[in-house]
C-alpha positions in Angstrom: -51.8 109.6 -2.3 -53.8 109.1 0.9 -55.6 105.9 1.4 -56.4 103.3 3.9 -57.2 99.5 3.3 -57.4 96.3 5.3 -57.3 92.8 4.1 -57.9 89.5 6.0 -57.1 85.8 5.2 -57.7 82.6 7.1 -55.5 79.4 7.2 -55.2 76.1 9.1 -51.9 75.6 10.8 -51.6 72.0 12.4 -55.3 71.9 13.1 -55.3 75.4 14.5 -57.4 78.2 12.6 -55.4 81.4 12.3 -56.8 84.7 10.9 -54.4 87.3 9.7 -55.3 91.0 9.0 -53.0 93.5 7.2 -53.7 97.2 7.4 -52.1 99.6 4.9 -52.0 103.2 5.3 -50.6 105.6 2.7 -50.1 109.4 3.1 -48.6 112.1 0.9 -44.8 111.7 0.3 -42.7 112.7 -2.6 -41.0 109.3 -3.0 -41.8 105.7 -1.9 -41.2 105.0 1.8 -42.6 101.6 3.1 -42.3 100.6 6.7 -43.9 97.6 8.4 -44.8 97.0 12.1 -45.0 93.2 12.7 -44.5 91.0 15.7 -41.1 89.3 16.2 -42.6 86.0 15.2 -43.5 87.4 11.7 -40.3 89.4 11.2 -39.1 86.9 8.5 -42.2 87.8 6.3 -41.8 91.7 6.6 -39.5 92.1 3.5 -42.0 90.1 1.3 -44.8 92.2 2.5 -43.0 95.6 2.0 -41.9 94.5 -1.5 -45.5 93.6 -2.5 -47.0 96.7 -1.1 -44.2 98.9 -2.5 -44.8 97.5 -6.1 -48.5 98.0 -5.8 -48.6 101.5 -4.4 -45.5 102.9 -5.9 -45.5 106.2 -4.2 -46.2 107.7 -0.7 -45.3 107.1 2.9 -46.8 103.8 3.6 -47.1 101.9 6.8 -48.0 98.2 7.0 -49.6 96.7 10.1 -50.2 93.0 10.8 -52.4 91.4 13.4 -52.8 87.7 13.9 -55.5 85.9 15.9 -54.4 82.5 16.8 -51.0 80.9 17.5 -48.7 80.7 14.6 -45.6 79.2 16.4 -45.8 75.4 17.0 -45.9 74.4 20.6 -42.4 74.0 22.2 -41.2 70.5 23.1 -39.5 69.2 26.1 -35.8 68.2 25.7 -35.9 64.9 27.5 -32.2 64.4 27.4 -31.7 67.8 29.2 -34.5 67.1 31.6 -33.1 63.6 32.6 -29.6 64.9 32.9 -30.7 67.8 35.1 -33.0 65.6 37.4 -30.1 63.1 37.8 -27.8 65.8 38.9 -30.4 67.1 41.4 -30.9 63.7 42.8 -27.2 63.2 43.1 -26.9 66.5 45.0 -29.8 65.4 47.2 -28.1 62.2 48.1 -24.9 64.1 49.0 -26.5 66.9 51.0 -29.8 65.6 52.3 -30.5 61.8 51.8 -34.1 60.9 51.9 -35.4 64.2 50.9 -37.7 64.4 47.9 -36.6 66.1 44.7 -39.7 67.9 43.3 -40.0 67.9 39.5 -40.9 71.6 39.6 -37.3 72.4 40.1 -36.8 71.5 36.4 -38.7 74.6 35.4 -35.6 76.7 36.4 -33.4 74.7 34.0 -32.5 77.0 31.0 -33.1 75.3 27.6 -35.5 72.7 29.0 -38.1 73.5 26.2 -37.0 74.0 22.6 -39.0 75.6 19.8 -40.3 73.1 17.3 -39.3 73.8 13.7 -42.0 75.7 11.9 -42.6 73.9 8.7 -45.7 76.0 7.8 -43.9 79.3 7.1 -44.7 79.3 3.4 -48.5 78.9 4.1 -48.4 81.7 6.6 -46.5 83.9 4.1 -49.0 83.2 1.5 -51.9 84.2 3.8 -50.1 87.4 4.6 -49.6 88.3 1.1 -53.1 87.5 0.1 -54.3 89.8 2.9 -51.8 92.5 1.9 -53.2 92.4 -1.7 -56.7 92.9 -0.4 -55.6 95.8 1.6 -53.9 97.3 -1.4 -57.0 96.9 -3.4 -59.0 98.9 -0.9 -56.2 101.6 -0.9 -56.5 101.9 -4.6 -60.3 102.4 -4.4 -59.7 105.3 -2.0 -56.9 106.6 -4.3 -59.1 106.6 -7.4 -61.8 108.4 -5.5 -59.4 111.0 -4.2 -57.6 111.3 -7.6 -60.8 112.3 -9.3 -61.2 115.2 -6.9 -57.7 116.1 -7.1 -57.8 116.2 -10.9 -60.6 118.7 -10.8 -58.8 120.8 -8.2 -55.5 121.0 -10.3 -57.4 121.6 -13.4 -59.3 124.6 -11.7 -56.0 126.1 -10.6 -54.4 125.5 -14.0 -57.1 127.4 -15.6 -56.7 130.3 -13.0 -53.0 130.4 -13.9 -53.8 130.8 -17.6 -56.4 133.5 -17.0 -53.9 135.5 -14.9 -51.2 135.1 -17.5 -53.7 136.5 -20.1 -54.2 139.6 -17.9 -50.5 140.1 -17.7 -50.1 139.7 -21.5 -52.8 142.5 -22.1 -51.1 144.9 -19.5 -47.6 144.5 -20.5 -47.6 146.6 -23.7 -48.9 149.6 -21.8 -45.9 149.5 -19.4 -43.5 151.0 -22.0 -45.9 153.8 -23.0 -46.6 154.6 -19.2 -42.9 154.7 -18.5 -42.2 157.1 -21.4 -45.0 159.4 -20.2 -43.6 159.4 -16.6 -40.0 160.0 -17.9 -41.2 162.9 -20.1 -43.2 164.4 -17.3 -40.2 164.2 -15.0 -37.8 165.8 -17.6 -40.4 168.5 -18.3 -40.5 169.4 -14.6 -36.8 169.5 -14.5 -36.6 171.7 -17.7 -39.0 174.2 -16.2 -37.0 174.4 -13.0 -33.5 174.6 -14.5 -33.9 175.9 -18.1 -32.7 172.7 -19.7 -33.3 171.3 -23.2 -34.9 168.1 -23.9 -32.7 165.3 -25.5 -35.2 163.2 -27.3 -32.5 160.6 -28.2 -31.6 160.2 -24.5 -35.2 159.8 -23.5 -35.9 157.1 -26.0 -32.7 155.4 -25.0 -33.9 155.2 -21.4 -37.2 154.0 -22.4 -35.6 151.2 -24.6 -33.5 150.2 -21.5 -36.6 150.1 -19.4 -38.5 147.9 -22.0 -35.6 145.5 -22.2 -35.5 145.1 -18.4 -39.3 144.8 -18.0 -39.9 142.6 -21.0 -41.7 139.4 -19.6 -42.8 138.0 -22.9 -40.4 135.2 -22.7 -41.5 134.2 -19.2 -45.1 134.4 -20.1 -44.6 132.2 -23.2 -42.7 129.6 -21.2 -45.3 129.6 -18.4 -48.0 129.0 -21.2 -45.9 126.1 -22.5 -45.6 124.6 -19.1 -49.4 124.9 -18.5 -50.0 123.0 -21.9 -47.5 120.3 -20.9 -49.2 120.0 -17.4 -52.7 119.6 -19.1 -51.3 116.9 -21.4 -49.8 114.9 -18.6 -53.0 115.2 -16.6 -55.0 113.7 -19.3 -52.3 111.2 -20.5 -52.7 107.5 -20.0 -50.1 104.8 -19.1 -47.3 105.1 -16.6 -47.5 107.3 -13.5 -46.7 111.0 -14.2 -46.6 112.4 -10.7 -42.9 113.2 -10.7 -43.1 114.9 -14.1 -45.9 117.1 -12.9 -43.9 118.0 -9.9 -40.8 118.9 -12.1 -43.1 121.0 -14.3 -44.4 123.0 -11.2 -40.9 123.7 -10.0 -40.0 125.1 -13.4 -43.2 127.2 -13.3 -42.5 128.5 -9.9 -39.0 129.7 -11.2 -40.6 131.5 -14.1 -43.2 133.2 -11.8 -40.4 134.4 -9.6 -38.5 135.9 -12.5 -41.7 137.5 -13.7 -42.3 139.1 -10.4 -38.7 140.4 -10.2 -39.0 142.0 -13.7 -42.4 143.7 -13.3 -42.5 147.2 -11.7 -46.2 147.7 -12.2 -48.3 147.3 -9.1 -51.4 145.6 -10.6 -49.2 143.2 -12.5 -47.2 142.4 -9.3 -50.5 141.6 -7.6 -51.4 139.1 -10.4 -48.0 137.5 -10.2 -48.5 137.0 -6.4 -51.8 135.3 -7.1 -50.1 133.0 -9.7 -47.4 132.2 -7.3 -50.0 131.1 -4.7 -51.8 128.9 -7.3 -48.5 127.2 -8.3 -47.6 126.6 -4.7 -51.0 125.1 -3.9 -50.6 122.9 -7.0 -47.1 121.7 -5.8 -48.6 120.7 -2.6 -51.4 118.8 -4.2 -49.2 117.0 -6.9 -47.4 115.2 -4.2 -50.5 113.1 -4.1 -50.2 112.1 -7.7 -48.5 108.8 -8.5 
């Protein structure tokens, strides 16, 4: 489900105040996909952030952004042994090539490895602050998701009732299909008889009508769609674990039944209603991707 949240936390690192901010953005996605964008100095903390956010949000394409105000790395320290050795060698070279010339200390700045990073012993404190900020961000995302979920539930409920109403229309019109086909077939046979002086075979007419009725019988598809609608409604109102994937599966099954219904229906008005049902189901499938 769509949502955005930001969380902040402050901490003291060796006398320095540091403020961390974690932004969490979630958009529609069928599964859970969590990605983080952090500075290289915070890369060690990215897996813990992704794990926490993934457990909290459970579904969606989620992006985590981290911003830090203040220096989190300890100041580098001068390697005195390397500096003394390098300067001694420079002095030796000076004595060999240009005795009496000065050897500026600035030359040491070009020596690789002269400064070394001090061990960061406060990583756990920094991680705790990042996770605290991430929890606050997830809380804000949840608030937006609840608000969106309320509107989404109303939208899905409205479309579900639309599907049920259209199925009722089909159920009312289907019995008339066979009678209409019988009338068309008799009319066609009557015209042929008048033109070619043929006799009417009532048994053959009824046999063709029976075949037509069997090919166009959609009672089974309508009944299954009704059952799927009932299950969808139950899941929408159920409490407990997330039901988004079950709803998605149900809508896939509904889409298959609607396609079969359209293929078996020769009547224009019923076909029009089937197209409207298909549009409702497709719209519900798009929306249900936002359901956890």
